N, C-alpha and C positions, 0 to 999 in steps of 0.2 A: 302730543303729536306735533310735528313740525311740517310746514307746507312748503314745497317747491313746485315747479311746474314742468310739464312735458309738452313738447311741441311735436305735431305730426301734420302730415299733408294728406288730404283726400281730394282727388280730382283737381290737383294743382293748387288747392287753396289751403293755407296754413291755419291751424287751430291750436289753442293752448288749453290744457286741462291741468288741474292741480294734482300733485303727488302727495299722498298721505304717508307719513313715516311713523311707525309704531315705536314703542319704548325699547324694543330689542333690535331695531334696525329693519324690521319688515317694511317694505315699500309697496304701495298700491296706487295705481292711477285712478283718481276719482272720476268716473264716467257719468256722473249724474246728469251733466249737461250735454252729453254726447248726442243724443237723438235730437234734442232741440236745436243744437248748433249745426249739426251736419246732416241730419236726416238718416243717419246710419245707427245700427245697433251692433253690439259685439256678438259673435257666435262662438260658443265655448261648450261643446258637448261634454257632459260629465262635470262641468264647472271646475276643470283642473287648473284654470288660470284666473278664476273669478272669486273675489272675496264678497261675501254677502253681508258682512257686518264688521264692526270693530268690537273687540271683546277683551275683558281684563281677567278672564277666568283661566285659560290654559295657553301656555306657550309651547310650540312644537317646532323644532328645527330638524327636518328629516335628513339633511346632509351631514349634520354633526351628531345625530342620534341623541338629541336633547328633548326631554319632556319635563315641564314644570307645571304645577298647579299653584296659581296665585303667587308665583315667584319661587316656590319651594321645589327643589329637585325631587323627582319621583323616587330616586334612590333613597333619599333621606326619609321621605314619607312612608315608603314601603317597609323600611327597616325599623323606624322609631315610633310610628303612629298606629292607632287603632282605626278601623274603617269609620267609626262614628266620628272621630276627630276630623278625618279628611272630609267627611260629608259636611260637617260644620264649617270647615275651611272654605269649601266650594260655595256654600250658601252665603257666608258672611264676609268672606275676603280675608279672614284672619283665623289663626289657630285659637281654639278656646282656652281660657284659663280654667282652673279647677271648678269654680262655681258655675261657669257657663257650660262646661262639659257635663256636670252633674245635672243641671237643669235640662239639657238636651236629652240626656239619657232617660231622665224622668218622663219626658214627653214620649219617647219611644216605648217605654214600658206602659205608659197610660193608654197608648193607642194600638197596642199589639193585637188586641182581639178584633175579630170581624163582627159586624152586626149579625145576630143569629139568623135573621131572615135570609142573609146572603148565603148561608150554608146550604140552603135548598137549591141554589143555582147549580152547585156541583153535581147534584143528583140527576140533572137533565142533560148533561154532556154525555155522549157515547163513551164507552170504556176506552176506545182508542183515540180519543180527542187529543190534539196536540196541546201540550202544556202552555205553549206560547199563545195559542188562540184563547185558551181559558184565561190566561193572565191578562190579555188585552181586553177581553170582555169584562172581567171582574174589576179591573182598574177603571174602565169607563163607567161602570155602574156605581162606583163610589160617589160620583157626583150627586146621584139621587138620594143618597143617605147623608151626605155632608155638603149641602149646597151653600155653605156660608161664603163661598168665594164670589157668588153671583153679583152682589152689589159693589164690592170693592175688592178686586182680585188680589191686591197686595196687602190688604189690611191684616189678614190673619195668615200670611204666607209661612211664618215659622211653624205654626200649628199644622197647617195643611201639609207642609213639607215633611214634618215629623210623622204625621199620620200616614202619608204615602210610603215613606221609607220603612216604617214599621209594618204596615199592613201588607205591603207587597211580599215581604218575607213570609208572612202567614199564608197568603194566597198561594204562593209558590209551593210551600210544603204541603198544604191541603190538596192542591191539584195532583201532586205526586201520590199522596196517600189514597186518594180516590181512584187513581189510575191502576193501583195494585190491589185495591179492595181492602185496604187496612183501615182500622178506626183512626179518626183524627186525633192528633196530639196537640193540645193547646199550649200556647207560649207560657214560659215561666219567668218571673221577674228576678230570679236568683242567677240567671245565666246571662252571659254577654250576648251581644247582637248575633255574632256568628255561632256561638255555642247554642243559642236558642234555636236557630234555624236547623242546625244539625240534629238537635234533639227532636224537633218536630218532624223531621224527615225520617229518622231511623229508629226512634223509640217504639217499642211494641209492648202490649200488656204481658205477653208471655216471654219477652226477651228484652229487658231494659237496656237502653243504650248508654254506654259510658262516653261522655264527652272528653275526648283526649285533647290536651292543650296543644300538642303538635299539629293536630288536624285543624283546630281552631286557628292557629297561627298561619297555616298554609292558606286557609280560606280567607282569612283577613287580608292577607297579602294579595290574593287574586282579586278581591273586590276593590282594593285600593288601586291596583293597576288598571282596572277597567272603569274607574269612577268618572273620567272625562277624557276626551281625546279630540278637542277642537271641533271643527265643523264637519264631522263625518256624516254619513247618510242619515242615521237615525236622529242625531242632534239637529241637523239641518231640517229634518222633517218636523221635529218638535217646534222649532222656531217658525217654520213656514205655516204650519197649522195654527200655532198660537198667534201669528200675525193677523189672523182673521178675527181675533177677539175671542177665540175659543177658550173654554175653561182649562185649567191645568190638567185635570184628569183626562179629558179627551185628547189633549195634546200629547200627554205621556202615552196614552193608548196607541196613538198614531206612531209614536217613536218605537214602541214595542213591535208593531207590525213591520216597520222598516227594518228593525234589527233582525227580524225573523229570517230574512233572506240569506241564502247560503253564501252569497258574496260578502256578507257583512257579519252579523253575529253568529251565523251558522257555520262559520269556518272551522271552529274547534270540533264540531260534530263531524265535519267533512274529513278531518284528520283521522278520526277513528275509523270512518268508513274506508279511507284509503289503506290504513294499516290492516284492516280485515281483508281487503281485496288482495293485498300482497301476501298476507299469511295464508290465505286459501290457495294461493298459487305456489305453495311450497317455499315461501319466503325467498322468491327469486328476485333479490335486490337488483342485480345487474339489468334484468329485463325492464324494470320500472324506472331505473335511473336512465337507461337508454331512451325509453319512451318519453320521459320528461324533457330530454334534450332535443327531441325531434319536434321541430316547429310545426310539422304537418300532423302530428299526433295530438288529439284532444286531451290526452292524459296530462295532468299537472300534479306536482308534489304539493299537496295541501299543507298549509302551515309554514311555508317558506317564502320569504320576501314580503314586501309591504308596499301598498300604493304610495305612501308618503315617505317612508324611510329609505334612504339610499345607502345606509350603513346598517349596522346591527340595531334592531329594535331594542331600545333601552329596557323596555318591559320584559322582553325575551331574555335579556341578560339576567335580570333579577329572578324571574320565575324559573329559569333553567336551574339555578342553584337550589331554589326551594323545591323543585321537582325531584332532584336527586336526593335531597335531604329527607323528604317525606317518604320516598320509596324505600330508603334505607331504614327509617324508623319503623315503618309499618311492616317491613319484611314481606312485601307483596310479591307473590309469585304469579305472574301473568304474562303469557307469551307475547301478547300485543305490546306490553310495556317494554319487554326485552327487544322486540322488533323495532320499536320507536327509537330506542337508544342506539341500536345498530345503524338505523337509517340516518340518524343525526350525525353519527361519527363519519359515515361515508360522505355525506353532503358537505360537512365542514372541511373535508380534506380533498375535495374534488375541485379542480381549477375552474370548471364550467360554472359551478355555483358560486365560488369565491369571487370570480371576475364580474359576476352579475349581481353581487351583493344579495344573493338568495340565501340568507341565513334563516335558521328557525326563528319564528316570531312568537308572540305571546299566545297565539291560538294553538301552536304545536304543543307547547308545554302544558297549557291550562287543561286541555282535554285529557292528558295523561294523569294529571293530579286529580281531576274530578273522578276519573275512572278508578284510581287507586283508593279514594276515600269512599267509594260506593255509590256515587251519583251516576244514574244512567244517562246514556248519550242524548236521549230526547229531552233531558233537563239542562243540557249544557248552555243553550241559548238563554234559558230562563236565568241561569246563574249570571250570565253576561248582563242581563237586564237589571238584576239586583244591584250589581256593582255600578252600572251606568246611571241609575236613577238619580243620585244626587247631582250629577253633572247635567242631566236633562232639566231638572228643576231649576238649577242655577242659571242655565242658559235661557230658559223660559222667563225667569224673573228678570234677568238682565235685559232681555228683549222688551218686556213690558215697561221697564223703567226708562228705556231709551226713548227720548222725545222725538228722535228722528225716524223711529220705526214706522214703516209703511207696510200695508198688506203685500205679501209676496205675490208677484205676478210676472213671471218670466215672459220675455218676448220670443218670437220665432222668426225664421226666414222661410216664407212660404215657397214651396217648390212644386205645387200642384198645377192643375190645368188653369190656363188664363181664362178670362171671361168668355163665355160662349152662349149662343142662343139656345133657348129652350125648344125641345122637339116634343110634340104631342105623341101620345102612346101609339096612335094608329100609323104614325110615320116613322117609327123607330124600326130599323132592320134587325 
């Protein structure tokens, strides 16, 4: 980082603050001394212009459609890596060699099972319980069974990370099995990370599941694309909660709850809801395209555009190709998937959407792929959490290792009543 300065004036008085420049040219005004020097704070609802930390994990350029993990282009990682390799990369800052990858895979196999006592927890959730609420509760409970982080949170971080990445997959599959009343399917050491998850989800005693390599490849790609995405809502939540000294399990549980929101991880489920609405209305494309263009109409096309990207979401470009490939391979016949492809075609050729950079994003295509391979819509956000977990852990680890980390404590500008005299009860009108 290189430092220059920014000069500004408040109430006629000049002040100077340092400018921090990152390795890719990002620049930020360091306002650490702003309140002390000027008596003022910054006000930035939604933190659209505020950096909460420096980080070496993910680089994102929304204007150019660039996304990199630890310097590697997302296009290369999605095409050439397995999810387990990318998880290692995020955690350690480098891609693993063969022995390192084998060791990491060994840890994932070792920790795939849940403590048998935890299986009873599933029995006490109601049948219609949200898989995300189950996931959050179960991850938080892991601390009670594996409390080795309490004394030195970073001492066994590799083991703890592998334990979380492996067990969250088992928790997710078990929560689905419980929701449909099927017997649990335990993990197998002869299957890959993604193959294992698919088998735990769909294998049945009366109908064994065949793990297809094409489906494994599509799921692997989806998890890689979701593995990290800079300081988004859930990642910032993990860091915020973790800044209080909270253990990793509780911090991740908080991140899961943040991801649960329909404006964040729930976006791919919203895409399917939107498609079902249009389908139920006789596939009236024009009606909903018109509604989406009307600023006074609350309807929006879910899965189009992005808060950060001002051009095509690079993850959307990758997953679009994967989506069409998997639909062709599986020969899926689903009217909602046909509807999605038609809607995509219309939007990509409509000047309104093109001029506003409202291209289909990763959420648009991911929901279609999940539906095609048999994952129900109430599990979509859980799938997002599976992919994002290595990023959350890496961000938490980086936050704990940073000696400048302070407990998160945003300020506010008070706009309520000024000081007023107390009035006793008998005198109040």
